[in-house]
N, CA, C and O atoms as a MOPAC input file, in Angstrom:
PM7 MOZYME 1SCF
protein

 N     17.30400 1   107.94500 1    -4.52400 1
 C     18.49900 1   107.73000 1    -3.73500 1
 C     19.70100 1   107.73700 1    -4.67500 1
 O     19.69000 1   107.06600 1    -5.70700 1
 N     20.73500 1   108.49600 1    -4.31900 1
 C     21.92000 1   108.53500 1    -5.16800 1
 C     22.69400 1   107.19800 1    -5.07200 1
 O     22.45200 1   106.38900 1    -4.17600 1
 N     23.61100 1   106.99500 1    -6.00200 1
 C     24.39900 1   105.77000 1    -6.00400 1
 C     25.14700 1   105.59200 1    -4.70700 1
 O     25.14600 1   104.50200 1    -4.13400 1
 N     25.79800 1   106.66300 1    -4.22600 1
 C     26.55300 1   106.54900 1    -2.99600 1
 C     25.63100 1   106.25000 1    -1.79800 1
 O     25.99900 1   105.50500 1    -0.89000 1
 N     24.42600 1   106.84600 1    -1.81600 1
 C     23.45300 1   106.57500 1    -0.73200 1
 C     22.99200 1   105.10900 1    -0.79200 1
 O     22.78200 1   104.47600 1     0.24300 1
 N     22.83900 1   104.57900 1    -2.00800 1
 C     22.41300 1   103.18400 1    -2.13900 1
 C     23.51400 1   102.25500 1    -1.64400 1
 O     23.22600 1   101.24400 1    -1.00400 1
 N     24.79100 1   102.58900 1    -1.93500 1
 C     25.89500 1   101.79800 1    -1.44700 1
 C     25.93600 1   101.86600 1     0.11600 1
 O     26.14800 1   100.85400 1     0.78400 1
 N     25.73600 1   103.03100 1     0.64200 1
 C     25.74200 1   103.19200 1     2.11900 1
 C     24.61900 1   102.37600 1     2.74400 1
 O     24.81200 1   101.75500 1     3.78900 1
 N     23.44100 1   102.37100 1     2.10900 1
 C     22.29900 1   101.60000 1     2.61400 1
 C     22.65400 1   100.10500 1     2.57600 1
 O     22.35200 1    99.37300 1     3.51800 1
 N     23.28600 1    99.66200 1     1.50400 1
 C     23.68700 1    98.24900 1     1.40900 1
 C     24.66900 1    97.92700 1     2.53000 1
 O     24.48500 1    96.94500 1     3.24900 1
 N     25.70100 1    98.73600 1     2.68500 1
 C     26.71500 1    98.47800 1     3.69800 1
 C     26.12600 1    98.49600 1     5.11500 1
 O     26.55300 1    97.71700 1     5.96800 1
 N     25.19700 1    99.33500 1     5.35900 1
 C     24.53700 1    99.41400 1     6.66400 1
 C     23.72400 1    98.15500 1     6.95800 1
 O     23.48100 1    97.82200 1     8.11800 1
 N     23.30700 1    97.46000 1     5.90200 1
 C     22.48300 1    96.26500 1     6.07900 1
 C     23.34600 1    95.00300 1     6.26400 1
 O     22.82200 1    93.94500 1     6.61400 1
 N     24.63200 1    95.10700 1     6.03700 1
 C     25.53900 1    93.96400 1     6.14200 1
 C     25.73000 1    93.62000 1     7.60600 1
 O     25.80300 1    94.52100 1     8.44100 1
 N     25.81400 1    92.31500 1     7.94600 1
 C     26.07700 1    91.95600 1     9.34800 1
 C     27.34200 1    92.66500 1     9.88800 1
 O     28.33300 1    92.83200 1     9.17700 1
 N     27.27200 1    93.05800 1    11.12400 1
 C     28.34900 1    93.82700 1    11.71800 1
 C     29.73100 1    93.18000 1    11.56400 1
 O     30.73200 1    93.87600 1    11.39500 1
 N     29.77600 1    91.85800 1    11.62400 1
 C     31.04800 1    91.13800 1    11.51000 1
 C     31.73300 1    91.37100 1    10.15300 1
 O     32.95400 1    91.25300 1    10.05000 1
 N     30.94700 1    91.70500 1     9.10700 1
 C     31.51300 1    91.91600 1     7.77100 1
 C     31.54800 1    93.38900 1     7.39000 1
 O     32.15300 1    93.73400 1     6.37500 1
 N     30.93800 1    94.24700 1     8.14400 1
 C     30.85900 1    95.66700 1     7.74900 1
 C     32.19300 1    96.31800 1     7.61500 1
 O     32.41600 1    97.06700 1     6.66300 1
 N     33.10600 1    96.06200 1     8.54000 1
 C     34.40500 1    96.69300 1     8.47100 1
 C     35.15300 1    96.34100 1     7.19500 1
 O     35.71500 1    97.22500 1     6.54800 1
 N     35.16800 1    95.08100 1     6.82500 1
 C     35.83200 1    94.66300 1     5.60300 1
 C     35.16900 1    95.26800 1     4.37800 1
 O     35.85300 1    95.70400 1     3.45300 1
 N     33.85900 1    95.29800 1     4.36600 1
 C     33.13500 1    95.87700 1     3.23600 1
 C     33.41100 1    97.36600 1     3.09600 1
 O     33.58000 1    97.86900 1     1.98500 1
 N     33.45800 1    98.06200 1     4.20900 1
 C     33.74400 1    99.48700 1     4.18400 1
 C     35.20300 1    99.72700 1     3.73900 1
 O     35.50200 1   100.71700 1     3.07100 1
 N     36.07100 1    98.83400 1     4.11000 1
 C     37.48800 1    98.97100 1     3.68300 1
 C     37.58000 1    98.81000 1     2.19100 1
 O     38.28000 1    99.58500 1     1.53800 1
 N     36.90300 1    97.83600 1     1.62100 1
 C     36.86600 1    97.63100 1     0.16700 1
 C     36.34800 1    98.89800 1    -0.51900 1
 O     36.90300 1    99.33900 1    -1.52500 1
 N     35.30200 1    99.46400 1     0.02500 1
 C     34.77900 1   100.72000 1    -0.54900 1
 C     35.81300 1   101.81500 1    -0.49300 1
 O     36.00600 1   102.54000 1    -1.46900 1
 N     36.47400 1   101.94400 1     0.62600 1
 C     37.49300 1   102.98500 1     0.77500 1
 C     38.67200 1   102.73800 1    -0.21400 1
 O     39.22300 1   103.69200 1    -0.76400 1
 N     39.03400 1   101.51500 1    -0.42100 1
 C     40.10000 1   101.16000 1    -1.36000 1
 C     39.69200 1   101.53900 1    -2.78200 1
 O     40.49800 1   102.08900 1    -3.53300 1
 N     38.46800 1   101.25200 1    -3.14900 1
 C     37.96400 1   101.64400 1    -4.48100 1
 C     37.99400 1   103.15300 1    -4.64300 1
 O     38.43700 1   103.66500 1    -5.67200 1
 N     37.53000 1   103.85500 1    -3.64100 1
 C     37.49500 1   105.33500 1    -3.69200 1
 C     38.88600 1   105.92700 1    -3.80900 1
 O     39.08600 1   106.91600 1    -4.51400 1
 N     39.85400 1   105.32200 1    -3.11400 1
 C     41.23000 1   105.83000 1    -3.16700 1
 C     41.86400 1   105.55600 1    -4.53500 1
 O     42.58300 1   106.39700 1    -5.07400 1
 N     41.59200 1   104.38600 1    -5.08300 1
 C     42.20500 1   103.99900 1    -6.37600 1
 C     41.54400 1   104.69800 1    -7.56900 1
 O     42.18200 1   104.95500 1    -8.59000 1
 N     40.27300 1   104.99400 1    -7.41800 1
 C     39.51700 1   105.60500 1    -8.53200 1
 C     38.58300 1   106.69600 1    -7.97000 1
 O     37.36500 1   106.52900 1    -7.93000 1
 N     39.19300 1   107.82200 1    -7.53600 1
 C     38.38300 1   108.86600 1    -6.86200 1
 C     37.24600 1   109.45200 1    -7.69800 1
 O     36.28500 1   109.99200 1    -7.15100 1
 N     37.35400 1   109.34600 1    -9.00500 1
 C     36.32300 1   109.89900 1    -9.88400 1
 C     35.27500 1   108.84900 1   -10.27900 1
 O     34.33400 1   109.15500 1   -11.01200 1
 N     35.43900 1   107.62000 1    -9.79400 1
 C     34.46100 1   106.59200 1   -10.14100 1
 C     33.11900 1   106.89100 1    -9.47900 1
 O     33.05700 1   107.50000 1    -8.41100 1
 N     32.07600 1   106.46100 1   -10.12000 1
 C     30.70600 1   106.65100 1    -9.61000 1
 C     30.26300 1   105.39200 1    -8.87200 1
 O     30.34000 1   104.28900 1    -9.41400 1
 N     29.81200 1   105.55500 1    -7.66800 1
 C     29.31200 1   104.40300 1    -6.88800 1
 C     27.84300 1   104.15500 1    -7.19900 1
 O     27.06500 1   105.08400 1    -7.41700 1
 N     27.49000 1   102.88200 1    -7.21200 1
 C     26.10100 1   102.54100 1    -7.39100 1
 C     25.89000 1   101.09100 1    -6.91000 1
 O     26.83200 1   100.40200 1    -6.51700 1
 N     24.63500 1   100.66500 1    -6.95600 1
 C     24.32500 1    99.27000 1    -6.64000 1
 C     23.70200 1    98.68600 1    -7.92300 1
 O     22.70900 1    99.19600 1    -8.44200 1
 N     24.31200 1    97.61800 1    -8.40200 1
 C     23.80400 1    96.88400 1    -9.55400 1
 C     23.73400 1    95.41300 1    -9.19500 1
 O     24.58900 1    94.91700 1    -8.46100 1
 N     22.74900 1    94.71900 1    -9.69000 1
 C     22.57300 1    93.29500 1    -9.40100 1
 C     22.58000 1    93.03700 1    -7.89700 1
 O     22.98900 1    91.97000 1    -7.43800 1
 N     22.11800 1    94.04300 1    -7.12900 1
 C     22.02000 1    93.89700 1    -5.68500 1
 C     23.35200 1    93.98700 1    -4.94100 1
 O     23.43300 1    93.62300 1    -3.76800 1
 N     24.42400 1    94.48500 1    -5.63600 1
 C     25.74600 1    94.55900 1    -5.04700 1
 C     26.32400 1    95.93300 1    -5.30500 1
 O     26.07100 1    96.52900 1    -6.35200 1
 N     27.11900 1    96.45400 1    -4.33600 1
 C     27.80800 1    97.72000 1    -4.57200 1
 C     28.85200 1    97.55000 1    -5.67800 1
 O     29.44200 1    96.48200 1    -5.83900 1
 N     29.06000 1    98.61500 1    -6.42200 1
 C     30.13800 1    98.66600 1    -7.41600 1
 C     30.54100 1   100.10500 1    -7.57900 1
 O     29.82900 1   101.02000 1    -7.16600 1
 N     31.69700 1   100.29700 1    -8.18800 1
 C     32.18200 1   101.60100 1    -8.59500 1
 C     32.43800 1   101.51700 1   -10.08700 1
 O     33.04600 1   100.56100 1   -10.56700 1
 N     31.96900 1   102.52600 1   -10.82600 1
 C     32.09300 1   102.50700 1   -12.27600 1
 C     32.97600 1   103.64100 1   -12.78700 1
 O     32.94500 1   104.76200 1   -12.27800 1
 N     33.76000 1   103.31500 1   -13.80100 1
 C     34.48800 1   104.26500 1   -14.56900 1
 C     33.75600 1   104.36200 1   -15.88600 1
 O     33.79400 1   103.43500 1   -16.69500 1
 N     33.09500 1   105.47100 1   -16.10200 1
 C     32.18800 1   105.56800 1   -17.24900 1
 C     31.06000 1   104.59000 1   -17.05700 1
 O     30.35300 1   104.63100 1   -16.05000 1
 N     30.89400 1   103.73300 1   -17.99600 1
 C     29.82100 1   102.71900 1   -17.87300 1
 C     30.33600 1   101.35500 1   -17.48400 1
 O     29.58200 1   100.38200 1   -17.47700 1
 N     31.62800 1   101.27200 1   -17.15600 1
 C     32.26700 1    99.98300 1   -16.83900 1
 C     32.49900 1    99.86300 1   -15.35200 1
 O     33.12300 1   100.72900 1   -14.73800 1
 N     31.99500 1    98.78800 1   -14.77300 1
 C     32.24200 1    98.54300 1   -13.31700 1
 C     33.67600 1    98.11100 1   -13.08600 1
 O     34.22700 1    97.31500 1   -13.84700 1
 N     34.27600 1    98.64100 1   -12.03000 1
 C     35.62200 1    98.18700 1   -11.64800 1
 C     35.48800 1    96.80700 1   -11.08200 1
 O     36.18900 1    95.89500 1   -11.52100 1
 N     34.60100 1    96.61200 1   -10.11000 1
 C     34.27400 1    95.33300 1    -9.59200 1
 C     33.00300 1    95.45600 1    -8.70300 1
 O     32.69400 1    96.52200 1    -8.17100 1
 N     32.31800 1    94.36500 1    -8.57700 1
 C     31.20100 1    94.26400 1    -7.66900 1
 C     31.73100 1    93.60600 1    -6.40500 1
 O     32.61900 1    92.75500 1    -6.46600 1
 N     31.18300 1    94.00000 1    -5.25300 1
 C     31.59300 1    93.35000 1    -4.00900 1
 C     30.32900 1    93.12700 1    -3.16900 1
 O     29.42000 1    93.95600 1    -3.13700 1
 N     30.31200 1    91.98100 1    -2.49700 1
 C     29.10900 1    91.63100 1    -1.76700 1
 C     29.45900 1    90.78300 1    -0.52700 1
 O     30.42800 1    90.02400 1    -0.51600 1
 N     28.65500 1    90.94300 1     0.47800 1
 C     28.77500 1    90.15900 1     1.71400 1
 C     27.73500 1    89.02700 1     1.65600 1
 O     26.54800 1    89.28100 1     1.45400 1
 N     28.18000 1    87.80100 1     1.83200 1
 C     27.30900 1    86.66200 1     1.86700 1
 C     27.43800 1    86.00400 1     3.23600 1
 O     28.24500 1    86.42400 1     4.06600 1
 N     26.65500 1    84.99800 1     3.45500 1
 C     26.60700 1    84.32800 1     4.75400 1
 C     27.97400 1    83.87600 1     5.21600 1
 O     28.33200 1    84.07800 1     6.37600 1
 N     28.74700 1    83.26700 1     4.32700 1
 C     30.03600 1    82.64900 1     4.74200 1
 C     31.28100 1    83.34700 1     4.12900 1
 O     32.41500 1    82.96900 1     4.42200 1
 N     31.04800 1    84.36500 1     3.28000 1
 C     32.18300 1    84.96100 1     2.63200 1
 C     31.88000 1    86.35000 1     2.10800 1
 O     30.73700 1    86.80800 1     2.11300 1
 N     32.93700 1    87.00600 1     1.65600 1
 C     32.79500 1    88.26100 1     0.88600 1
 C     33.27100 1    87.89700 1    -0.55300 1
 O     34.30900 1    87.26100 1    -0.74000 1
 N     32.48600 1    88.31900 1    -1.53400 1
 C     32.82500 1    88.01800 1    -2.88100 1
 C     33.14800 1    89.24600 1    -3.72000 1
 O     32.61000 1    90.32900 1    -3.48800 1
 N     34.02000 1    89.06800 1    -4.68400 1
 C     34.37000 1    90.10200 1    -5.66700 1
 C     34.09500 1    89.52100 1    -7.05900 1
 O     34.40900 1    88.36400 1    -7.33700 1
 N     33.50600 1    90.34500 1    -7.91800 1
 C     33.03500 1    89.87500 1    -9.23900 1
 C     33.18500 1    90.97900 1   -10.27500 1
 O     33.25600 1    92.13200 1    -9.85000 1
 N     33.23700 1    90.76700 1   -11.53600 1
 C     33.96400 1    89.65400 1   -12.10300 1
 C     35.46000 1    90.00400 1   -12.09500 1
 O     35.84600 1    91.11400 1   -12.46300 1
 N     36.25600 1    89.09200 1   -11.69200 1
 C     37.69600 1    89.30100 1   -11.65100 1
 C     38.28400 1    88.49400 1   -12.80300 1
 O     38.43500 1    87.27400 1   -12.73500 1
 N     38.60400 1    89.22000 1   -13.85100 1
 C     39.10800 1    88.59500 1   -15.06100 1
 C     40.52800 1    88.06100 1   -14.91600 1
 O     41.28300 1    88.50200 1   -14.04900 1
 N     40.87300 1    87.13700 1   -15.75000 1
 C     42.18000 1    86.47300 1   -15.71600 1
 C     43.28100 1    87.49600 1   -15.95700 1
 O     43.12100 1    88.47100 1   -16.69200 1
 N     44.39600 1    87.22800 1   -15.31000 1
 C     45.58100 1    88.06300 1   -15.49000 1
 C     46.78000 1    87.23300 1   -15.80200 1
 O     46.65400 1    86.05800 1   -16.14700 1
 N     47.95800 1    87.82500 1   -15.68700 1
 C     49.17500 1    87.09800 1   -15.94000 1
 C     49.42000 1    86.05900 1   -14.87000 1
 O     48.66200 1    85.96600 1   -13.90500 1
 N     50.49100 1    85.26500 1   -15.03600 1
 C     50.75000 1    84.15800 1   -14.12200 1
 C     50.97200 1    84.62900 1   -12.67700 1
 O     50.54200 1    83.96300 1   -11.73500 1
 N     51.63500 1    85.76400 1   -12.50500 1
 C     51.86600 1    86.28900 1   -11.15500 1
 C     50.51500 1    86.64400 1   -10.48200 1
 O     50.28600 1    86.31600 1    -9.31800 1
 N     49.67300 1    87.29100 1   -11.20900 1
 C     48.34200 1    87.68600 1   -10.70700 1
 C     47.53200 1    86.40000 1   -10.34300 1
 O     46.95100 1    86.29400 1    -9.26300 1
 N     47.52700 1    85.47800 1   -11.25400 1
 C     46.74800 1    84.24900 1   -11.02200 1
 C     47.25500 1    83.44200 1    -9.82400 1
 O     46.46800 1    82.83100 1    -9.10100 1
 N     48.56400 1    83.44600 1    -9.62300 1
 C     49.11300 1    82.75400 1    -8.44900 1
 C     48.64100 1    83.42700 1    -7.18700 1
 O     48.28000 1    82.75800 1    -6.21800 1
 N     48.63900 1    84.76000 1    -7.18600 1
 C     48.22600 1    85.52600 1    -6.01200 1
 C     46.73100 1    85.26900 1    -5.66300 1
 O     46.38400 1    85.12200 1    -4.49100 1
 N     45.88000 1    85.22000 1    -6.66800 1
 C     44.45600 1    85.07200 1    -6.40000 1
 C     43.97900 1    83.61500 1    -6.34600 1
 O     42.83800 1    83.34900 1    -5.96800 1
 N     44.83600 1    82.69100 1    -6.71800 1
 C     44.43500 1    81.26800 1    -6.79500 1
 C     43.77500 1    80.76100 1    -5.53000 1
 O     42.79500 1    80.02400 1    -5.64900 1
 N     44.23300 1    81.09500 1    -4.30800 1
 C     43.59200 1    80.57000 1    -3.11800 1
 C     42.14700 1    81.07300 1    -2.93400 1
 O     41.38700 1    80.51100 1    -2.14500 1
 N     41.78300 1    82.12000 1    -3.65900 1
 C     40.45500 1    82.74000 1    -3.47500 1
 C     39.54800 1    82.53200 1    -4.67900 1
 O     38.35500 1    82.82100 1    -4.59700 1
 N     40.07700 1    82.03900 1    -5.79200 1
 C     39.26500 1    81.80800 1    -6.99500 1
 C     38.24300 1    80.72500 1    -6.70500 1
 O     38.57000 1    79.63000 1    -6.24700 1
 N     36.97500 1    81.07600 1    -6.99200 1
 C     35.94300 1    80.08200 1    -6.76900 1
 C     35.42500 1    79.57400 1    -8.10700 1
 O     35.49500 1    78.38100 1    -8.40300 1
 N     34.92100 1    80.46800 1    -8.88400 1
 C     34.43900 1    80.11900 1   -10.23300 1
 C     35.22700 1    80.95100 1   -11.20400 1
 O     36.13900 1    81.68200 1   -10.81800 1
 N     34.88500 1    80.84400 1   -12.43000 1
 C     35.66900 1    81.49500 1   -13.47100 1
 C     36.10300 1    82.90300 1   -13.13700 1
 O     37.29900 1    83.18800 1   -13.18300 1
 N     35.19700 1    83.79100 1   -12.80700 1
 C     35.56400 1    85.17500 1   -12.57000 1
 C     35.19000 1    85.64300 1   -11.16400 1
 O     34.89700 1    86.82100 1   -10.96300 1
 N     35.19800 1    84.73300 1   -10.19400 1
 C     34.79100 1    85.05100 1    -8.83500 1
 C     35.93600 1    84.84900 1    -7.86500 1
 O     36.70100 1    83.89100 1    -7.97500 1
 N     36.04600 1    85.77800 1    -6.89800 1
 C     36.96800 1    85.57000 1    -5.75600 1
 C     36.12900 1    85.55700 1    -4.51500 1
 O     35.23200 1    86.38700 1    -4.36300 1
 N     36.40100 1    84.61800 1    -3.60800 1
 C     35.68600 1    84.49100 1    -2.34800 1
 C     36.68300 1    84.54500 1    -1.17600 1
 O     37.69500 1    83.84300 1    -1.16500 1
 N     36.36500 1    85.39300 1    -0.20200 1
 C     37.19600 1    85.51400 1     0.99400 1
 C     36.33000 1    85.03300 1     2.18500 1
 O     35.34900 1    85.67700 1     2.55700 1
 N     36.71400 1    83.91800 1     2.75100 1
 C     35.97400 1    83.28200 1     3.84000 1
 C     35.92500 1    84.18000 1     5.08900 1
 O     36.88500 1    84.87200 1     5.42900 1
 N     34.76600 1    84.13400 1     5.74800 1
 C     34.61500 1    84.86600 1     7.02700 1
 C     35.52600 1    84.27400 1     8.08700 1
 O     35.80000 1    84.93000 1     9.09300 1
 N     35.99200 1    83.07600 1     7.89300 1
 C     36.81300 1    82.39500 1     8.89900 1
 C     38.26800 1    82.81500 1     8.87000 1
 O     39.03900 1    82.45400 1     9.75900 1
 N     38.65900 1    83.59100 1     7.83100 1
 C     40.04600 1    84.03800 1     7.68400 1
 C     40.08400 1    85.55200 1     7.59600 1
 O     39.11100 1    86.17500 1     7.17300 1
 N     41.22000 1    86.15900 1     7.99800 1
 C     41.34200 1    87.61900 1     7.83200 1
 C     41.23300 1    87.98000 1     6.33400 1
 O     41.71700 1    87.25500 1     5.46400 1
 N     40.60100 1    89.08500 1     6.07700 1
 C     40.45900 1    89.52700 1     4.69100 1
 C     41.82400 1    90.02400 1     4.20800 1
 O     42.43000 1    90.88100 1     4.85100 1
 N     42.31600 1    89.48900 1     3.07400 1
 C     43.62900 1    89.90000 1     2.56600 1
 C     43.53200 1    91.20700 1     1.74200 1
 O     43.44500 1    91.18300 1     0.51400 1
 N     43.55000 1    92.31900 1     2.44900 1
 C     43.35900 1    93.61800 1     1.77700 1
 C     44.47300 1    93.92300 1     0.78500 1
 O     44.22700 1    94.61500 1    -0.20300 1
 N     45.68000 1    93.43700 1     1.01200 1
 C     46.72600 1    93.62900 1     0.04300 1
 C     46.37200 1    92.99900 1    -1.29400 1
 O     46.59300 1    93.59000 1    -2.35100 1
 N     45.81600 1    91.78300 1    -1.23500 1
 C     45.37200 1    91.10700 1    -2.43600 1
 C     44.27500 1    91.90500 1    -3.11900 1
 O     44.30300 1    92.11200 1    -4.33200 1
 N     43.30800 1    92.35100 1    -2.32700 1
 C     42.17700 1    93.11900 1    -2.87800 1
 C     42.71800 1    94.40900 1    -3.54600 1
 O     42.24200 1    94.78600 1    -4.61600 1
 N     43.66800 1    95.05800 1    -2.94700 1
 C     44.23600 1    96.26700 1    -3.56700 1
 C     44.86100 1    95.95400 1    -4.91100 1
 O     44.72500 1    96.73200 1    -5.85600 1
 N     45.54900 1    94.81900 1    -5.00900 1
 C     46.15400 1    94.44600 1    -6.30600 1
 C     45.08400 1    94.04500 1    -7.29200 1
 O     45.23400 1    94.27900 1    -8.49100 1
 N     44.00900 1    93.44800 1    -6.82000 1
 C     42.90400 1    93.13200 1    -7.71100 1
 C     42.26700 1    94.41100 1    -8.27000 1
 O     41.95300 1    94.48300 1    -9.45800 1
 N     42.08200 1    95.40000 1    -7.42100 1
 C     41.52600 1    96.67800 1    -7.89900 1
 C     42.43400 1    97.27800 1    -8.94600 1
 O     41.95200 1    97.76000 1    -9.97100 1
 N     43.77000 1    97.26300 1    -8.71500 1
 C     44.68600 1    97.79000 1    -9.68800 1
 C     44.60800 1    97.01900 1   -11.00400 1
 O     44.66000 1    97.61000 1   -12.08200 1
 N     44.48300 1    95.70800 1   -10.90700 1
 C     44.34500 1    94.83900 1   -12.08400 1
 C     43.09100 1    95.20400 1   -12.87500 1
 O     43.12500 1    95.29100 1   -14.10200 1
 N     42.00300 1    95.41300 1   -12.17400 1
 C     40.74200 1    95.74900 1   -12.83100 1
 C     40.80500 1    97.10000 1   -13.51000 1
 O     40.31100 1    97.26200 1   -14.62600 1
 N     41.40700 1    98.06900 1   -12.84800 1
 C     41.55700 1    99.41300 1   -13.42200 1
 C     42.43800 1    99.38500 1   -14.66100 1
 O     42.14800 1   100.06300 1   -15.64600 1
 N     43.50500 1    98.60700 1   -14.61800 1
 C     44.42800 1    98.49200 1   -15.77600 1
 C     43.66700 1    97.88300 1   -16.93300 1
 O     43.85100 1    98.31400 1   -18.07100 1
 N     42.81600 1    96.89400 1   -16.68900 1
 C     42.01500 1    96.25500 1   -17.71800 1
 C     41.05400 1    97.28600 1   -18.33500 1
 O     40.93100 1    97.37500 1   -19.55600 1
 N     40.38800 1    98.04800 1   -17.49000 1
 C     39.43900 1    99.06400 1   -17.99800 1
 C     40.12100 1   100.06200 1   -18.88700 1
 O     39.52700 1   100.51300 1   -19.86600 1
 N     41.37200 1   100.43500 1   -18.58000 1
 C     42.08500 1   101.40400 1   -19.38200 1
 C     42.37200 1   100.87100 1   -20.80600 1
 O     42.63500 1   101.65800 1   -21.71600 1
 N     42.32300 1    99.57100 1   -20.99100 1
 C     42.61000 1    99.02400 1   -22.31200 1
 C     41.33500 1    98.87000 1   -23.17500 1
 O     41.41800 1    98.56300 1   -24.36400 1
 N     40.17900 1    99.08300 1   -22.56800 1
 C     38.92500 1    98.91800 1   -23.31400 1
 C     38.65100 1   100.09400 1   -24.24100 1
 O     37.63700 1   100.10700 1   -24.93800 1

């Protein structure tokens, strides 16, 4: 199974209530990094630039998670603070609308970080 097929299989297995948000995250990754390779690692979808993952995203019982989201400047940290769970984790509760604008900025942050490696 190709990486994109594995991601599609994962997304198809996600509860319907979270599928739309998960597919939107995938579309955002594809738009931001059209040459990135999709795959599933550690049981979660990801998109990679070379050998480096942009981010992992996963649907859990009570939230959608993004991993690892590395620290940024004060403006970035203020934006993600309501969603920071652990050191490099962001969680978006199923009880709230998914903040796609924040996720878009997170993707940009991750890509900028990769460019410095």
